KEKE-652906 format. One record per atom (N, C-alpha, C, O): z, x, y. Coordinates in steps of 0.001 Angstrom, whole numbers, padded with zeros to 6 digits, always signed. Layout:
N
ZXY
...
This chain:
82
-082574+122233-069219
-081159+122241-068921
-080371+122352-070228
-080602+121609-071182
-079452+123284-070241
-078675+123550-071456
-077449+122646-071499
-076756+122478-070496
-077188+122068-072661
-076004+121218-072832
-074802+122082-073180
-074699+122612-074286
-073895+122215-072220
-072655+122958-072467
-071555+121957-072758
-071464+120921-072100
-070722+122258-073737
-069638+121318-074039
-068669+121217-072860
-068299+122219-072249
-068281+120011-072568
-067336+119775-071485
-065932+120159-071925
-065149+120683-071132
-065618+119903-073170
-064277+120167-073697
-064395+121043-074924
-065186+120767-075827
-063610+122094-074951
-063551+122918-076150
-062118+122875-076673
-061162+122810-075901
-061992+122912-077962
-060669+122866-078579
-059914+124159-078272
-060477+125247-078397
-058642+124052-077871
-057861+125270-077629
-057565+125974-078942
-057555+125362-080010
-057326+127271-078837
-056981+128029-080034
-055629+127557-080561
-054732+127231-079784
-055492+127523-081863
-054238+127119-082485
-053262+128292-082383
-053589+129422-082747
-052058+128002-081882
-051053+129051-081702
-050479+129459-083057
-050100+128608-083862
-050421+130746-083295
-049887+131277-084545
-048383+131488-084405
-047937+132513-083889
-047606+130509-084870
-046150+130567-084725
-045515+131651-085588
-044369+132028-085344
-046227+132162-086589
-045651+133224-087411
-045480+134515-086609
-044663+135363-086967
-046244+134668-085528
-046123+135848-084685
-045104+135653-083565
-044788+136592-082834
-044594+134434-083434
-043644+134128-082373
-042277+134694-082721
-041851+134650-083875
-041600+135221-081721
-040276+135806-081937
-039272+134721-082330
-039229+133655-081715
-038480+134995-083339
-037471+134037-083790
-036176+134278-083029
-035764+135423-082844
-035535+133199-082589
-034289+133316-081853
-033480+132048-082028
-034002+131012-082440
-032189+132145-081707
-031283+131003-081805
-030774+130653-080410
-031045+131367-079444
-030045+129566-080313
-029456+129166-079038
-028483+130236-078546
-028370+130456-077340
-027783+130899-079457
-026859+131969-079062
-027605+133129-078418
-027112+133733-077466
-028797+133447-078934
-029597+134506-078334
-029945+134162-076887
-029985+135039-076024
-030190+132906-076637
-030597+132474-075304
-029417+132463-074347
-029502+133025-073255
-028325+131834-074737
-027214+131687-073787
-026469+132989-073540
-025664+133070-072613
-026720+134003-074348
-026092+135305-074128
-027060+136314-073521
-026787+137514-073528
-028184+135838-072999
-029204+136716-072439
-029252+136601-070923
-028722+135657-070336
-029893+137572-070308
-030120+137547-068867
-031239+136550-068556
-032057+136258-069428
-031288+136025-067330
-032287+135011-066973
-033736+135414-067262
-034526+134578-067699
-034096+136667-067028
-035470+137103-067282
-035806+137025-068773
-036926+136680-069149
-034829+137347-069608
-035026+137289-071065
-035126+135834-071534
-035910+135522-072430
-034335+134949-070931
-034410+133526-071277
-035804+132994-070946
-036391+132247-071729
-036324+133379-069795
-037679+132962-069397
-038695+133404-070445
-039588+132640-070813
-038558+134639-070924
-039478+135175-071920
-039325+134461-073264
-040323+134106-073892
-038086+134247-073709
-037859+133608-075010
-038369+132172-075051
-038983+131754-076032
-038113+131422-073989
-038494+130008-073957
-039896+129775-073401
-040364+128639-073327
-040558+130860-073012
-041909+130781-072446
-041950+129806-071268
-042790+128908-071215
-041030+130002-070331
-040925+129157-069152
-041814+129693-068040
-042153+130877-068021
-042189+128819-067117
-042957+129270-065957
-042050+129478-064749
-042530+129561-063619
-040753+129561-064979
-039767+129864-063938
-038623+130633-064583
-038434+130595-065799
-037871+131327-063752
-036709+132060-064244
-035461+131224-064002
-035155+130903-062854
-034730+130862-065063
-033506+130072-064870
-032480+130864-064066
-032414+132092-064134
-031703+130139-063324
-030656+130777-062527
-029465+131104-063438
-029216+130396-064413
-028732+132177-063116
-027605+132569-063976
-026586+131450-064192
-026045+131318-065290
-026316+130645-063168
-025331+129572-063343
-025856+128474-064267
-025061+127768-064887
-027173+128317-064371
-027708+127337-065319
-027415+127780-066752
-027071+126962-067605
-027551+129050-067002
-027273+129574-068342
-025781+129461-068650
-025405+129117-069771
-024922+129751-067655
-023469+129603-067857
-023103+128157-068163
-022277+127899-069038
-023712+127210-067448
-023421+125787-067699
-023904+125359-069079
-023226+124590-069760
-025060+125845-069495
-025562+125524-070826
-024635+126094-071891
-024378+125447-072906
-024136+127299-071664
-023200+127928-072614
-021950+127072-072769
-021477+126847-073883
-021414+126595-071640
-020209+125754-071687
-020503+124432-072391
-019688+123953-073178
-021639+123854-072116
-021999+122581-072741
-022186+122686-074240
-021844+121759-074974
-022721+123799-074702
-022930+123983-076140
-021621+124277-076873
-021468+123894-078033
-020691+124942-076224
-019444+125318-076896
-018390+124224-076869
-017642+124074-077834
-018311+123460-075797
-017213+122507-075643
-017551+121089-076056
-016640+120284-076251
-018813+120752-076197
-019172+119404-076616
-019368+118446-075471
-020477+117947-075278
-018324+118168-074698
-018435+117272-073549
-018460+118085-072270
-017646+118989-072080
-019393+117761-071403
-019517+118485-070141
-019975+117538-069054
-020572+116496-069323
-019689+117912-067839
-020152+117176-066671
-020790+118189-065737
-020142+119148-065315
-022060+117977-065413
-022789+118895-064545
-022787+118325-063139
-023330+117245-062904
-022186+119033-062213
-022140+118607-060810
-022802+119674-059964
-022194+120704-059672
-024033+119438-059570
-024782+120354-058725
-025527+119566-057667
-025716+118355-057791
-025947+120262-056630
-026720+119623-055577
-028106+119249-056084
-028536+119694-057148
-028787+118434-055311
-030157+118059-055635
-031033+119312-055692
-030979+120163-054804
-031834+119409-056744
-032749+120530-056885
-032118+121808-057402
-032745+122867-057352
-030894+121735-057897
-030188+122934-058355
-030417+123242-059835
-029955+124278-060312
-031107+122384-060571
-031442+122702-061951
-030642+121998-063020
-030465+122538-064112
-030152+120806-062732
-029377+120058-063732
-030243+119665-064924
-029775+119674-066062
-031491+119323-064672
-032376+118857-065742
-032609+119947-066773
-032590+119668-067972
-032827+121179-066339
-033019+122285-067278
-031807+122429-068190
-031957+122583-069402
-030613+122380-067619
-029386+122517-068404
-029280+121377-069410
-028976+121610-070580
-029528+120151-068968
-029417+118991-069840
-030408+119067-070999
-030043+118812-072147
-031642+119412-070707
-032668+119486-071765
-032359+120611-072736
-032523+120453-073946
-031914+121746-072214
-031573+122864-073100
-030452+122489-074052
-030534+122765-075249
-029400+121859-073528
-028281+121452-074376
-028734+120396-075377
-028367+120461-076550
-029517+119440-074936
-029966+118345-075799
-030747+118855-077002
-030552+118369-078115
-031622+119825-076794
-032465+120305-077879
-031815+121391-078720
-032413+121862-079688
-030613+121791-078372
-029938+122840-079140
-028627+122365-079754
-027876+123185-080281
-028329+121084-079706
-027123+120577-080366
-027390+120242-081806
-026485+119800-082515
């Protein structure tokens, strides 16, 4: 019986090959491009990008959306780009 490793180390990601972008590049892009830039497993909705744009430009914002409408994505995006 051959001993196969149960766990193998993942390849180290080469960030030098990663596309460079700023928060402005993201908030001024279409949802499909935002998904590609942020390497998301979902496509953000257009209103989420508009809300993030407002939050980054004005400083204080209040997000009022229904349950499951994507408030968390907007909050995290703004938090990590201030």
